[in-house]
N, C-alpha and C positions, 0 to 999 in steps of 0.2 A: 272363482273369485274375480271380482271386478278389479279394475286397475286402481280405483280409489281405495278399496279395501287393502290391496297389496301395498300401496304407499303408506297407509296408516299403520299396517303391520311393521313395515320397515322403520318408520319413525318411532313406533313403540319399542322395537328392538334397539334402536339407537339410544333412546332415552334410558332403557334398562341397562345398556352397556355403560352409559355415562354415570348412572346411579351406582352401578357395581364398581366402576373405577373410583368414584368419589368415596364410597364406603371402604374400599381396599386401602386407598391412600390415608384416609382418616384413621382406620384401624391400625395400620402400620405405624403411623405417626404417634398415636397414643401408646402403642406397644414400645416404641423406641423411647419415648419420654418416661414411661413407667419403669422401663429397665434402667435408664440412666439415673432416675431418682432412687431406685432400689440399690444400685451399685454405689452411688454417692453416700447413701445412708449407711450402708455396710462398711465402707471405708472410713466414714466419719466416726463410727463406733470404735475403731481401732486407735484413734487419737487419745492421748492421755487426758484424763479428767482435769478439770480446773483446779481441784485441790492438789493433785499431783504436780501440775505445772507451778503452782504457788510454792511448793516445797523445793522445786528444782534450783532456785537461787534465793539467797538471803543477803540483804544489804545491812551492814553493821556500821553504826556511827561510833568512831573511836575517840572522839573528842573528850568524853568524860573520863576516859581511862588515863590515869596519871602514870608517869614513869615508875616502873617497879610493880605495877598492878597487873592483874590478869582478869580476863573476862571469858565466860563460857556462854556460847550460843548453841542452839540446836540447828542442824542442817541434815535433812534426809534421815532423821531419827538418830543421828550421831552427835555427841558433844564435840564442839569445836573449841579448842583452847586458843585464846588470843592473848599474847603477853606483850606488854609494852616494856621492852628490855632496857635495863640501865646500861650505862657505858661499861661498867665492870662485867656485866653479863655478856655483852657483845664481845668484849676483849677476851674473856674466858673461853667463849665458844670459838672465837677465831684463832686462838693460840693453841688449839689442840692439834696434835699430829694426826692426820687422817689415817696413817698406817696403823695407829694404835686402836682404831675403832673396829668393832665386830662387823658393822655394816658401814663401810667407808663412804662418807659424804662430808664435803666441806660445809662450813656454816654459810658461806656465800651462795652455795647452790640451793640452800633451803629457805632463803628469805628473798623477798623482792625489795624490802626496805629494812636495813639492819635494825632499826628501832622496833619493828613489829615481827613477831613470830606467830604464824598461824599453822596449827597442826590439828589433826583429828585426834581427839582425846580418848583413844582406845588402845590399850596395850596390845602389842603385836604378838604376844605369847598366846594368851587364851581369851582375849577380848574384854578384859576387865577395864575399869576406868581408873587410871592412876590418880594418886593424891598429888597435891602441889598447887592447886588453883586458889585455894582459900588461905587467908592469913592464919598461920599456926599449923598448917598441914606439913607433914613430913615431905620435904622436897628431894629426899635422897642424898647420896654422897656428892652429887655433882650440881646441886642447886636447881634442878629442873623439875622432874616428876619422879615419884616412887610408886610402884605397883606392889601393895602389901600382900597380894595373893601369893605371889611366887618370888618376889624380891628383885624385880627388874628396876634398874636405875636409869634415868634419862637425864641428859644435860640440858643446858639452857638453849640448845638448838633442837631439842627433841630427838637427839641421837641416843641410841641404846649404848650404855657404857658398861653395864654389869648386869648379870642375871640371865635367865633363860630366854628372854625375848630375842627373836632372831633378827628383827628389822627395826629401823628407826620408826618413830611415830610418823604416820602418813601426812603428807602435805596435800590439803584439798585444793582443787582448782579455785583460784581467787585472783582478783585484780583490784588495784586502787582506782576508784571512780574519781575521788578527789584526795587531797592529803589526809582527810579525816574520815573518809567513808570507803569501806571495801565491799566488794560484791563477791560472795562465795557461791560457786557453782557455775 
């Protein structure tokens, strides 16, 4: 082989190595990008759907609810009882001796604003929906709610006072956004 042929062969080998390096870097880069996209897509599918996120919180306008009236809204598939309590209901709930209650809780620990009581409207005995939200409903012996299925009575603070229910009506997580709007969830 001549010297010229040898130089051409060396330059061909150098070009082939450059091509191989380029192809290797390009292939590796595309593999990393594809893997990252696959991992991102996989993780993104684990996020809650938009309809689930929409149900996670509910804002409720309390301005149309007059004193003594109740409102029922749905949150996460459960009824939420909101009651605009009268002064006498607040007084009755505050004057109860906590030691007399089956599930001891003061009225002050169950409300953020004494005028408004917000509870999950599901009986803690067997999951029935107690009566007492509508005008004319039986509100039980303590003026709150009555579960006719097994006879549990709740007071105006949502505390169990009589019957087989073991716990008070649950308080959902909520906060006052303004004086007239609450955000549940």
